[in-house]
C-alpha positions in Angstrom: -62.1 -138.2 -110.3 -63.3 -135.0 -111.2 -61.3 -132.0 -109.5 -63.3 -128.9 -109.8 -60.9 -126.6 -107.7 -57.9 -128.0 -110.6 -60.3 -127.0 -113.4 -60.9 -123.5 -112.0 -57.1 -123.1 -111.3 -56.3 -124.2 -115.0 -58.9 -122.0 -116.4 -58.0 -119.1 -114.5 -54.3 -119.5 -115.2 -55.1 -119.6 -118.9 -57.5 -116.3 -118.6 -54.5 -114.3 -116.7 -52.0 -115.6 -119.4 -54.4 -114.6 -122.0 -55.0 -110.9 -120.5 -51.0 -110.6 -120.1 -50.7 -111.4 -123.8 -53.3 -109.1 -124.7 -52.1 -106.2 -122.4 -48.5 -106.6 -123.9 -49.9 -106.7 -127.5 -51.9 -103.6 -127.0 -48.8 -101.8 -125.0 -46.7 -102.6 -127.9 -49.0 -101.3 -130.4 -49.4 -98.2 -128.4 -45.5 -97.9 -128.6 -45.3 -98.5 -132.3 -47.8 -95.9 -132.9 -46.1 -93.6 -130.6 -42.7 -94.1 -132.4 -44.4 -93.3 -135.9 -46.1 -90.3 -134.7 -43.5 -88.0 -133.3 -44.6 -84.4 -132.3 -43.5 -81.8 -135.0 -42.0 -78.6 -134.0 -43.5 -75.5 -135.3 -42.7 -73.9 -138.9 -41.8 -70.4 -138.2 -42.4 -67.5 -141.0 -40.0 -64.7 -140.2 -38.5 -61.9 -142.3 -37.0 -63.5 -145.5 -37.0 -67.1 -144.1 -39.1 -70.0 -143.1 -37.5 -72.2 -140.4 -38.4 -75.9 -139.1 -37.2 -75.1 -135.4 -36.4 -79.0 -134.7 -33.0 -78.6 -133.4 -31.5 -77.7 -129.9 -28.0 -76.6 -129.5 -28.0 -77.1 -125.8 -28.7 -80.6 -126.2 -26.5 -81.3 -129.2 -29.6 -82.3 -131.3 -29.4 -81.4 -134.8 -32.5 -80.2 -136.6 -34.3 -81.7 -139.2 -33.6 -80.5 -142.8 -35.9 -79.5 -145.6 -36.0 -81.8 -148.8 -37.5 -80.9 -152.3 -39.1 -83.0 -154.9 -40.9 -82.4 -158.1 -44.4 -83.9 -157.9 -47.3 -83.7 -160.6 -49.8 -81.4 -159.3 -53.7 -81.4 -160.4 -53.0 -80.3 -163.9 -50.1 -82.8 -164.4 -47.4 -80.2 -164.2 -44.5 -80.7 -161.8 -44.7 -78.5 -159.0 -41.5 -77.9 -156.7 -42.5 -78.8 -153.2 -40.6 -78.8 -150.1 -41.2 -80.8 -146.9 -39.5 -81.1 -143.6 -37.5 -84.3 -143.5 -39.5 -85.7 -140.7 -41.0 -89.1 -141.9 -42.4 -90.1 -138.4 -43.8 -86.5 -137.7 -47.8 -86.6 -136.9 -50.2 -86.3 -139.8 -51.3 -82.7 -140.8 -55.2 -82.8 -140.4 -55.0 -79.1 -140.0 -52.7 -76.1 -139.6 -53.0 -74.0 -136.4 -51.5 -70.5 -137.8 -50.8 -67.8 -135.1 -49.6 -64.4 -135.9 -47.1 -61.9 -134.1 -48.2 -58.3 -135.3 -50.2 -57.5 -138.4 -53.6 -56.4 -139.1 -56.4 -58.4 -140.9 -58.8 -57.4 -143.7 -61.1 -55.6 -141.2 -58.2 -53.8 -140.0 -58.0 -55.4 -136.5 -55.1 -57.4 -135.1 -54.6 -60.8 -136.5 -55.8 -63.6 -134.5 -55.1 -67.3 -134.6 -56.8 -69.5 -137.2 -57.1 -73.2 -138.3 -56.4 -73.5 -141.8 -55.5 -76.1 -144.6 -53.3 -73.8 -146.4 -52.3 -70.3 -146.9 -50.0 -68.2 -149.2 -47.0 -66.1 -147.9 -46.6 -62.9 -150.0 -43.5 -60.6 -150.1 -42.9 -57.2 -151.3 -39.5 -57.4 -153.0 -40.0 -54.0 -155.0 -41.2 -52.0 -151.7 -44.0 -50.9 -153.6 -46.9 -52.7 -151.5 -49.0 -53.1 -154.5 -50.4 -56.7 -155.3 -49.8 -59.1 -157.1 -46.8 -59.8 -155.2 -44.2 -62.9 -155.3 -44.8 -65.7 -152.9 -45.1 -69.4 -152.3 -47.8 -71.6 -150.7 -47.7 -73.5 -147.0 -49.7 -76.4 -147.5 -50.1 -80.2 -146.9 -49.1 -83.0 -149.1 -48.7 -87.0 -149.0 -47.0 -88.1 -145.9 -43.8 -90.2 -146.5 -45.5 -92.7 -143.9 -49.3 -93.2 -143.5 -51.8 -94.0 -146.1 -54.1 -91.1 -146.9 -52.5 -88.7 -144.4 -50.9 -85.5 -145.1 -47.6 -83.7 -143.7 -46.9 -79.8 -144.0 -45.3 -78.7 -147.3 -44.1 -75.6 -149.0 -44.8 -75.2 -152.6 -43.0 -72.5 -154.8 -45.3 -70.6 -157.0 -43.8 -67.3 -158.2 -40.8 -67.1 -155.8 -38.0 -69.6 -155.6 -36.8 -71.2 -152.3 -33.5 -71.9 -151.2 -32.2 -74.1 -148.5 -29.7 -72.8 -146.0 -28.4 -73.8 -142.5 -27.6 -77.3 -141.7 -27.3 -77.1 -137.8 -29.9 -76.5 -135.2 -32.5 -74.7 -137.2 -32.5 -75.5 -141.1 -34.6 -73.3 -143.2 -35.6 -72.1 -146.4 -34.8 -68.7 -147.5 -37.2 -66.8 -150.0 -34.7 -65.7 -152.6 -34.5 -61.9 -153.3 -37.0 -61.0 -150.5 -36.8 -59.2 -147.2 -40.0 -58.9 -145.3 -43.2 -60.7 -145.5 -46.1 -58.4 -147.1 -49.2 -60.4 -146.5 -50.4 -63.8 -145.5 -53.6 -64.7 -147.5 -56.1 -67.5 -146.9 -59.7 -68.7 -147.5 -61.7 -68.9 -144.5 -64.1 -71.7 -143.6 -67.2 -69.6 -145.0 -65.2 -69.5 -148.4 -64.4 -65.7 -148.1 -60.7 -64.6 -148.5 -58.7 -63.3 -145.4 -55.4 -62.0 -144.8 -52.9 -60.6 -142.2 -50.8 -57.4 -143.6 -47.3 -57.3 -142.3 -47.1 -59.6 -139.3 -43.5 -59.7 -137.9 -43.8 -63.7 -137.2 -46.0 -66.4 -138.1 -46.1 -69.7 -136.2 -47.5 -73.0 -137.7 -48.1 -75.9 -135.6 -49.6 -79.1 -137.2 -52.5 -80.6 -135.5 -53.6 -84.2 -135.9 
């Protein structure tokens, strides 16, 4: 004898079970994505140092250090690049660069700008005459994630030296004192800069 009520119950139960499985799978996938894409703390350029402020002494949290590797550039030459040791950090689609102090190419106060990369120039001899010694803050291949990028620092004319292993590990620009200029290329292809900022904060945006 055909029992329509039993069929409805069985089908309804299967649908509910299916939805529960789908919901659990989506939730689990979301947790995996979240685990692989941790927020990155800002990179701070200040004085003769570059910091990755990931630590917190009040919470006994040790900061993430910088690591270095020699990687062939577009010309096949090995470039010495530094990256925060944060393999699960979010991909860096763009850098949000905010300035404290300084004046731009139009002699106005420097304002925040979105950039793929920028160059940090120092004035070690105190002359204020370009060209100066510097390094590049940019993006390079992420340790995890196909085709995605992570923030990186590339030595150009200035060697970088690691220091600090506690709350705020950093890189020291060897033999320098204060930032002389931050140079970059704007979206329209023209050159821009910020002269003598007291601090530059770089946040990674997905």
